[in-house]
C-alpha positions in Angstrom: 10.0 -12.6 -8.2 8.6 -8.5 -8.1 6.0 -8.7 -5.5 3.9 -5.5 -4.7 2.6 -5.5 -1.0 -0.7 -3.0 -1.0 -1.8 -3.1 2.3 -4.9 -1.5 4.0 -8.0 -2.4 5.6 -10.0 -2.1 2.2 -13.3 -1.0 3.9 -14.6 -0.9 1.9 -12.2 -2.0 -1.4 -13.0 0.3 -4.7 -11.9 1.4 -8.0 -8.9 3.3 -6.7 -7.3 0.6 -4.9 -7.1 -1.0 -8.1 -6.1 1.8 -9.7 -3.5 1.7 -7.6 -2.3 -1.4 -7.9 -2.9 -1.8 -11.8 -0.3 1.4 -11.9 2.2 -0.8 -10.0 2.1 -3.2 -11.9 2.5 -1.8 -15.0 5.0 1.1 -14.0 6.7 -1.4 -11.2 7.0 -3.8 -14.0 5.7 -6.1 -10.8 4.9 -10.2 -11.6 1.8 -9.2 -8.7 0.7 -7.4 -6.2 -0.9 -8.8 -3.2 -3.7 -7.1 -1.3 -3.3 -7.6 2.1 -6.6 -7.1 3.7 -5.5 -6.6 7.7 -7.8 -7.2 10.6 -7.9 -3.7 12.0 -5.4 -0.7 11.2 -4.0 0.1 14.6 -3.8 4.3 13.3 -7.8 4.4 12.8 -11.0 3.7 14.7 -12.5 -0.2 14.4 -15.9 0.9 15.0 -17.3 1.0 10.9 -14.6 -1.1 10.5 -16.6 -4.2 8.1 -15.8 -7.8 9.0 -12.8 -8.9 7.4 -14.6 -12.0 5.5 -16.8 -9.3 3.8 -14.2 -7.3 2.9 -11.9 -10.5 1.7 -15.0 -11.1 -0.5 -15.5 -7.6 -1.6 -12.0 -7.1 -2.5 -11.3 -10.4 -4.2 -15.1 -9.9 -6.1 -12.7 -6.1 -7.4 -9.6 -7.0 -8.3 -10.7 -9.3 -10.7 -7.9 -8.9 -12.3 -5.1 -12.6 -12.5 -2.1 -10.1 -10.7 -4.3 -9.1 -8.2 -3.8 -11.5 -5.4 -6.4 -11.0 -2.0 -5.2 -12.4 1.4 -5.7 -11.6 4.8 -2.2 -12.5 5.5 -1.7 -10.7 8.7 -5.1 -13.2 10.5 -2.5 -16.0 9.5 0.7 -14.5 10.7 -0.8 -12.5 13.9 0.8 -9.8 13.0 -0.7 -6.1 13.7 1.9 -3.6 12.1 3.2 -3.5 8.8 6.9 -3.5 9.7 5.7 -7.0 11.6 4.1 -8.2 8.4 7.2 -7.3 5.9 9.7 -9.4 7.8 7.4 -11.8 8.3 6.9 -12.0 4.6 10.3 -11.3 3.7 11.7 -14.1 6.5 8.6 -16.9 4.5 9.8 -15.4 1.2 13.3 -15.2 0.8 13.8 -14.7 -2.9 11.1 -12.5 -3.7 11.6 -8.5 -4.6 8.9 -6.8 -2.5 8.0 -3.3 -2.9 5.1 -1.2 -0.8 2.3 0.5 -2.1 1.2 3.3 -0.7 -1.1 6.0 -2.1 0.0 9.7 -1.7 -2.6 9.8 1.4 -0.2 7.4 3.2 2.6 9.1 2.4 1.6 12.1 4.5 0.7 10.3 7.6 3.7 7.8 7.2 5.4 9.2 10.1 3.2 8.3 12.3 3.6 4.2 11.5 4.9 2.4 13.6 8.7 1.2 12.8 8.0 4.0 9.7 11.6 4.4 9.2 12.6 0.2 10.3 9.3 -0.2 6.9 11.7 2.0 4.7 15.0 0.5 5.6 13.2 -3.1 4.4 12.0 -2.5 1.1 11.5 -0.2 -1.6 8.5 1.8 -1.6 5.8 3.3 -4.5 3.8 5.7 -3.7 1.0 7.0 -6.2 -0.6 10.1 -6.1 -4.0 10.7 -5.2 -6.1 13.6 -6.3 -5.5 16.6 -3.4 -2.6 14.9 -1.6 0.4 14.8 -3.7 1.7 18.5 -2.6 1.3 17.9 1.0 2.2 14.2 1.1 5.9 14.9 -0.9 6.6 17.7 1.6 5.6 15.4 4.9 7.6 14.3 7.4 8.9 11.3 5.8 9.1 12.4 2.2 11.5 15.0 3.5 13.3 12.6 6.1 13.6 10.1 2.4 13.8 12.3 0.3 17.8 11.6 -0.7 16.3 8.1 -1.3 13.9 9.3 -3.8 14.1 7.7 -7.2 13.1 9.4 -10.3 10.0 8.3 -11.9 11.5 7.0 -15.0 12.9 4.6 -12.9 10.1 2.4 -12.3 11.1 -0.7 -13.5 14.5 -0.7 -11.4 12.6 0.0 -8.5 12.2 -3.6 -6.9 15.8 -3.9 -7.6 17.4 -1.1 -5.8 18.7 -1.3 -2.7 16.2 0.1 1.0 15.8 2.8 1.2 14.5 3.5 -1.5 11.5 5.3 -2.9 9.3 6.3 -6.2 6.5 8.7 -6.3 4.5 7.7 -9.5 2.1 10.3 -11.4 -0.7 9.0 -13.8 -4.6 8.8 -13.5 -6.1 9.2 -10.2 -8.9 8.3 -8.9 -11.5 10.7 -6.0 -12.6 7.8 -4.6 -11.9 6.9 -0.5 -12.9 4.8 1.5 -14.1 7.1 4.1 -15.9 8.6 1.5 -17.9 5.7 0.4 -18.2 5.4 3.9 -19.9 8.8 4.8 -22.3 8.7 2.1 -23.8 5.3 3.1 -24.0 6.6 6.6 -21.1 4.6 8.2 -18.5 6.6 9.6 
């Protein structure tokens, strides 16, 4: 099994989340993408965070694809940081080839994540381009530090089998949607 892990607060989930998952499914030859709806992002203020159950329901409604599985596994595992979640999933599913999926907006600040180098050493990473963030992300701290491990975009089907650290930057259709912008429009910062 080749499974993409796409973590986030999904506050709220939107079509760009679905587009990222569908892009990864196709371009990386994945069997499934798991949306890891986090109880709370350590890098974000928790003030405007909708309840986990509400975000799970909205994410399931939006995902609407047999290969996209919405889960609150981090709450069940009791993990707070991505590295710990990935390590726990790898221990529980030893035969699965996991790939971490993130938008380019997250790559731009990936170096701020707890043990980001450890994450890169645990599994391959797929970065999906987002409007207005591609160039900044590709020139950022993490991308620069991991530059020698970057695979060619045309080798997407090989990424799940690559030995980490390995990562790829996928270009394609872009959605301007973001949870932050949607919350701002609704008056929920």
